[in-house]
C-alpha positions, 0 to 999 in steps of 0.5 A: 446827271441825275437831279438830287431830291429831298423828301420833306414832311408836309401837312399832306404828307411826305413830299418829294422834290428836286432840289433844283425846284426849291428857291428858299425856306422861310421861317415865320414864327413857328411855322416853316415854308418851302417856296418853290420856283413856281412861287408855290409856298408849301408849309413843312413840318420841319423846322428850318435849323433841321432842313439846314443840316439836311442841305448844307452840302447841297447848295443851300445857305442860311442868310439870316435866322429866318431864310435858308436860300438855294444859291443856284436861284440867286440872280442879283446881289447888292453888296455894298448899299442895300445888303440884299439878294434877289432870287429868281422869282424876285424875292428880295432878302436882306443879309446882315452885314456879318454874313456877307463875307461867308456868302460871297465865299460860298457863292464862289464855291457853287459857281466853280462847282457849276462850271466843273460840271 
C-alpha cells in the first residue's frame, strides 16, 4: 500500500511529504508551522484552516484554534483530569472540553480503519 503525500507551499518552495511523517500543524499568530516526526518545524505558506480542509479525510483533526493533529500520532489521552493528549514526540496539546466527544469519535474511526488495513 503506498503512502499518501501532500504538497504544501513553504518559504523554500513547494514541499512534498508523506502524511505519516507529519505530527501536527500549529498556528502561531500569522505564522503557520508543520511539525514532522523528527521534530523539524517547517513554516508553511497556508493558514491552518486551508490545511484542515485538505486533510480532513486523511486522519487529521482540528483539536483547537491553533492545532491540527495527525490522529495516528496520538500516544496518550488524558480524557478526564487534564484534557490533554500527548503525541509521539512528547508534545502535549490541550483539548477544549467541548471537543472531547468528537475527538474520541474520530480517534475510534481512525483506529478501526487502521485495523481493517
